[in-house]
C-alpha positions as CSV (number, residue, x, y, z in Angstrom):
1,M,118.3,140.2,69.8
2,Q,115.0,138.5,69.0
3,G,114.2,141.3,66.6
4,S,117.6,140.8,64.8
5,V,116.9,137.1,64.4
6,G,113.4,137.9,63.0
7,Q,114.9,140.4,60.6
8,T,117.4,137.8,59.4
9,A,114.5,135.3,58.9
10,G,112.7,137.9,56.8
11,I,115.8,138.5,54.7
12,V,116.3,134.8,54.1
13,H,112.6,134.5,53.0
14,R,113.0,137.3,50.5
15,G,115.8,135.5,48.8
16,I,118.9,137.6,49.6
17,A,122.1,136.3,48.2
18,P,123.5,133.2,49.9
19,T,126.7,134.9,50.9
20,V,124.9,137.7,52.7
21,V,122.7,135.3,54.4
22,L,125.7,133.3,55.8
23,V,127.3,136.5,56.9
24,L,124.2,137.6,58.7
25,L,123.7,134.3,60.3
26,A,127.3,134.2,61.5
27,A,126.9,137.7,62.8
28,V,123.8,136.8,64.7
29,G,125.5,133.8,66.2
30,G,128.4,135.9,67.3
31,M,126.1,138.5,68.8
32,V,124.2,135.8,70.7
33,A,127.4,134.3,72.0
34,A,128.7,137.6,73.1
35,A,125.5,139.1,74.7
36,P,124.6,138.5,78.3
37,V,121.9,135.8,78.7
38,D,119.3,138.3,80.1
39,E,119.7,140.9,77.3
40,G,118.5,138.9,74.3
41,A,117.5,135.8,72.6
42,Y,119.5,132.7,72.9
43,A,120.8,130.5,70.1
44,Q,122.5,127.2,70.7
45,Q,124.8,125.3,68.3
46,Q,125.7,121.7,69.0
47,Q,129.0,120.1,68.2
48,Q,129.4,118.5,64.7
49,Q,128.8,114.8,64.7
50,D,130.5,112.4,62.4
51,G,131.6,115.2,60.1
52,A,128.0,116.2,59.3
53,H,127.3,119.7,58.1
54,L,124.4,120.7,60.2
55,E,124.0,123.9,62.3
56,F,120.9,124.4,64.3
57,Y,119.7,127.3,66.4
58,T,116.7,128.6,68.2
59,N,115.6,132.2,68.6
60,S,115.4,132.0,72.4
61,K,116.1,129.7,75.3
62,V,113.1,130.5,77.5
63,Y,109.6,131.0,76.2
64,A,106.3,132.1,77.6
65,P,102.8,131.7,76.2
66,D,102.2,133.5,72.9
67,H,105.9,133.5,72.1
68,K,107.2,132.2,68.8
69,L,109.5,129.3,68.7
70,Q,111.8,129.9,65.6
71,V,114.5,127.5,64.4
72,Y,117.1,128.3,61.9
73,G,120.6,127.2,60.8
74,I,122.6,125.7,57.9
75,G,122.5,122.2,56.3
76,L,123.1,120.8,52.9
77,P,121.5,122.6,49.9
78,E,117.8,121.7,49.4
79,E,117.9,118.8,51.9
80,T,114.9,117.8,54.0
81,L,115.2,118.3,57.7
82,I,112.8,116.8,60.3
83,V,112.2,119.1,63.2
84,R,110.7,117.7,66.3
85,L,109.6,119.2,69.6
86,F,109.7,116.8,72.6
87,A,107.6,117.5,75.6
88,P,109.1,116.9,79.1
89,D,107.7,113.5,79.2
90,G,109.5,112.5,76.0
91,S,106.4,112.5,73.8
92,I,106.4,114.5,70.5
93,A,104.5,117.7,71.0
94,K,105.2,119.1,67.4
95,F,106.5,117.5,64.2
96,D,107.4,119.3,60.9
97,Q,109.6,118.9,57.8
98,V,111.7,121.8,56.6
99,T,113.5,122.0,53.2
100,T,116.7,124.1,53.2
101,N,117.3,126.8,50.6
102,P,119.8,126.3,47.7
103,D,122.5,127.7,49.9
104,G,121.7,125.3,52.7
105,S,120.2,127.8,55.0
106,F,116.8,127.5,56.7
107,N,114.5,129.5,59.0
108,Y,111.2,128.2,60.2
109,D,108.5,129.1,62.6
110,L,107.9,125.9,64.4
111,L,105.0,127.0,66.7
112,I,103.6,129.7,68.8
113,W,103.5,128.6,72.4
114,P,99.9,128.2,73.6
115,Q,98.5,128.7,77.0
116,P,99.6,126.1,79.5
117,S,97.4,122.9,79.4
118,S,97.7,119.1,79.9
119,S,99.0,119.0,76.4
120,F,101.5,121.8,76.7
121,S,102.5,122.1,80.4
122,Y,105.3,124.2,81.7
123,G,108.7,122.5,81.7
124,T,111.9,121.7,79.8
125,Y,111.3,120.8,76.1
126,A,113.8,119.5,73.6
127,V,113.9,120.8,69.9
128,E,115.6,118.3,67.5
129,A,116.7,118.8,63.9
130,I,117.4,115.5,61.9
131,S,119.1,115.5,58.5
132,T,117.6,113.0,56.1
133,A,120.6,113.4,53.7
134,Q,123.5,113.1,56.2
135,N,122.9,109.6,57.7
136,G,120.5,110.8,60.3
137,A,122.7,113.5,61.8
138,S,120.9,115.4,64.4
139,R,121.2,118.3,66.7
140,I,119.1,118.8,70.0
141,I,118.5,122.0,71.9
142,D,116.8,122.2,75.4
143,V,114.4,125.1,75.8
144,R,112.2,126.1,78.7
145,F,108.5,126.9,78.6
146,T,107.4,128.9,81.6
147,S,105.3,131.8,82.7
148,T,108.2,134.3,82.1
149,S,110.8,134.6,79.4
150,E,113.4,136.1,81.5
151,L,116.4,133.7,81.3
152,V,118.1,135.1,84.4
153,D,115.1,134.0,86.6
154,V,114.4,130.7,84.9
155,P,117.4,128.5,84.3
156,V,117.0,125.8,81.7
157,E,117.6,122.6,83.7
158,R,116.1,119.2,83.4
159,Y,115.0,117.4,86.6
160,V,114.1,113.8,86.9
161,N,112.3,112.6,90.0
162,T,112.3,108.9,91.0
163,L,109.8,107.5,93.5
164,V,110.0,103.9,94.8
165,F,107.1,102.2,96.4
166,A,107.9,99.0,98.4
167,P,106.1,97.3,101.3
168,E,107.4,97.9,104.8
169,T,107.4,94.2,105.7
170,A,107.3,91.0,103.8
171,A,107.8,87.2,104.3
172,I,110.8,85.2,103.2
173,N,110.2,83.2,99.9
174,Q,106.9,85.1,99.4
175,P,106.8,87.3,96.3
176,F,105.9,91.0,96.5
177,R,106.0,93.9,94.1
178,V,108.1,97.1,94.1
179,F,106.8,100.0,92.0
180,V,108.8,102.8,90.5
181,Q,107.6,106.1,89.1
182,T,109.8,108.4,87.0
183,T,108.7,112.1,86.2
184,S,110.2,115.2,84.7
185,D,108.5,118.6,85.4
186,G,105.6,116.6,86.8
187,L,105.1,114.4,83.7
188,L,105.7,110.7,83.5
189,I,108.8,109.9,81.4
190,G,110.5,106.8,80.0
191,N,109.6,103.9,77.8
192,D,112.0,100.9,78.0
193,P,112.8,100.2,81.7
194,S,115.9,98.2,80.8
195,D,117.4,101.4,79.4
196,L,115.8,103.9,81.8
197,L,116.5,101.8,85.0
198,E,119.6,100.0,83.8
199,S,121.5,100.5,87.1
200,T,118.8,99.5,89.5
201,H,119.6,96.9,92.1
202,V,118.8,95.6,95.6
203,H,121.1,95.4,98.6
204,L,120.6,92.2,100.5
205,P,121.1,91.8,104.3
206,S,124.2,89.7,103.6
207,G,125.9,92.7,101.9
208,A,125.5,91.3,98.4
209,Y,123.4,93.1,95.7
210,V,121.3,91.8,92.9
211,P,120.7,93.8,89.6
212,L,117.0,94.3,88.7
213,S,117.0,96.3,85.5
214,E,116.1,93.3,83.4
215,S,113.3,92.3,85.6
216,F,111.0,95.4,85.4
217,E,107.7,95.3,83.6
218,T,105.8,98.4,82.3
219,L,102.5,99.4,83.7
220,H,102.4,102.7,81.9
221,Q,104.9,105.2,80.6
222,G,106.8,106.2,83.7
223,L,105.3,103.5,85.9
224,Y,107.1,100.3,86.3
225,F,107.1,97.3,88.8
226,V,109.3,94.3,89.6
227,E,108.2,91.2,91.3
228,Y,110.8,90.2,93.9
229,V,111.1,87.1,95.9
230,P,113.3,87.5,99.1
231,T,115.5,84.6,100.1
232,E,117.1,86.2,103.1
233,E,115.6,87.6,106.3
234,G,116.5,91.1,107.2
235,T,116.3,94.6,105.6
236,H,116.4,94.7,101.7
237,I,117.1,98.1,100.2
238,F,115.9,98.7,96.7
239,H,118.2,101.3,95.0
240,V,116.5,102.7,91.8
241,V,118.7,104.7,89.3
242,A,116.9,106.5,86.5
243,F,118.8,108.0,83.6
244,N,117.1,110.2,81.0
245,R,118.5,112.6,78.5
246,G,121.8,112.9,80.4
247,T,120.2,113.4,83.8
248,T,120.4,110.9,86.6
249,S,118.0,110.5,89.5
250,H,118.1,108.2,92.4
251,G,115.3,106.7,94.6
252,S,115.3,104.0,97.3
253,A,113.0,102.1,99.6
254,A,113.6,99.5,102.3
255,T,111.6,96.3,103.1
256,N,112.0,94.3,106.3
257,V,111.7,90.6,105.5
258,L,110.4,88.4,108.3
259,S,109.9,84.7,108.7
260,Q,106.2,85.3,108.4
261,D,104.4,88.1,106.8
262,L,101.6,90.2,108.4
263,G,99.0,88.2,106.6
264,G,99.9,85.0,108.4
265,I,100.0,86.8,111.8
266,S,96.7,88.4,111.0
267,E,95.1,85.0,110.3
268,Q,96.4,83.7,113.5
269,I,95.0,86.6,115.4
270,I,91.6,86.1,113.6
271,S,91.8,82.5,114.6
272,L,92.6,83.4,118.2
273,N,89.7,85.9,118.3
274,R,87.4,83.2,117.0
275,I,88.4,80.9,119.8
276,L,88.1,83.7,122.3
277,D,84.6,84.3,121.0
278,E,83.6,80.7,121.4
279,T,85.1,80.6,124.9
280,S,83.1,83.7,125.8
281,E,79.9,82.1,124.6
282,E,80.7,79.0,126.7
283,L,81.3,81.2,129.7
284,D,78.0,82.9,129.1
285,V,76.2,79.5,129.1
286,L,78.1,78.5,132.2
287,K,77.2,81.8,133.9
288,S,73.5,81.2,133.1
289,E,73.6,77.7,134.4
290,I,75.4,78.9,137.6
291,E,72.7,81.6,138.0
292,G,70.0,78.8,137.8
293,F,71.9,76.8,140.4
294,D,72.0,79.8,142.6
295,S,68.2,80.0,142.5
296,T,68.0,76.3,143.2
297,L,70.3,76.6,146.2
298,D,68.2,79.5,147.4
299,Q,65.0,77.4,147.1
300,A,66.7,74.5,148.8
301,S,68.0,76.8,151.6
302,S,64.5,78.2,152.2
303,K,63.0,74.7,152.3
304,I,65.7,73.5,154.7
305,D,64.8,76.6,156.8
306,E,61.2,75.6,156.7
307,S,62.1,72.0,157.5
308,T,64.2,73.2,160.4
309,G,61.4,75.3,161.7
310,T,59.0,72.4,161.5
311,I,61.5,70.1,163.2
312,S,61.9,72.6,166.0
313,T,58.2,72.9,166.4
314,S,58.0,69.0,166.5
315,V,60.7,68.8,169.2
316,A,58.9,71.4,171.3
317,F,55.7,69.4,170.9
318,I,57.6,66.2,171.9
319,S,59.1,67.9,174.9
320,E,55.8,69.1,176.0
321,A,54.2,65.6,175.5
322,S,57.1,64.1,177.4
323,S,56.5,66.4,180.4
324,Q,52.8,65.6,180.3
325,L,53.6,61.8,180.1
326,N,56.0,62.2,183.1
327,S,53.3,63.8,185.1
328,L,50.9,60.9,184.4
329,L,53.5,58.1,185.0
330,F,54.8,59.3,188.4
331,P,51.6,58.6,190.3
332,I,51.3,55.2,188.6
333,I,54.8,54.3,189.3
334,A,54.5,55.3,192.9
335,S,51.2,53.2,193.3
336,I,53.1,50.2,191.8
337,G,55.9,50.7,194.3
338,I,53.4,50.9,197.2
339,I,51.7,47.7,196.1
340,V,55.0,45.9,195.7
341,A,56.1,47.0,199.2
342,L,52.8,45.7,200.7
343,Q,53.2,42.3,199.0
344,I,56.7,42.0,200.3
345,A,55.5,42.9,203.9
346,I,52.7,40.3,203.7
347,L,55.1,37.6,202.5
348,A,57.5,38.5,205.3
349,R,54.7,38.0,207.9
350,R,53.7,34.6,206.7
351,R,57.1,33.2,207.2
């Protein structure tokens, strides 16, 4: 089927009669519609918009490196069409202008797919044709750039992934930030967060919810944040809804709001640790002083022991001296007693 389309393109360039070209294009369109997806090239025609006469096709639906992306169709005679190729992240990967033939037909080789790189990564691309003579009427076709061109193995689908980053805990009436990342095929997508995240909201512990779409700010394409101030204690659930090119993606995160955040608790713990360190230092000083007191007590005890020994020796000496004194006094006392007795006897005789 891809060969048929290429032959048709060659006929158009050689200037075959307009009627023949139209018949051939219609036949090609019919063959593509009737053929199975995995047996030939794919051509997609979008619905007419606002009565505009613009038919737009691609020679395939899935492309691999070195394959040719060919666009063709019918517009107004000799009008200028703008053909754009959008990367998965929404940026313009290719931009060209095509002028239709006098019969309104056109066939144009937009590009040959290069090897995958950061500029042309695998993913779902969008090809758009815009008419400059029909009030900006446009047609868009999604195509897939991948390592194989087999349509049966590679469905053309657009996936949008939404990641939400929110703190696990926070403090009431203290602001914190919630970050959102939106990607498609691994590339960041989106521009205006008010359109991309228009249904985003937060569920409050009380059961109410607050819209957040108008509060987001852009860090980078596909990276957004909102600064949120909780007014209720409990679990706050942030529900982010991303909508891009007809595809919706959801992401959520929960934050437990406390009366005090971990920062305040951490400061209290640090203060308590400081007090404990000071107490430990005082205890060390007291311990050193007690150790000095123990040595003083040991010295005093040894001195008391020495004094007790000295006293014991003195008592022994006194006891010995007392016994010696008694041995000396007994004869004297006996002599005195004898003398007194003699005097009494003498006095008794005189009377």
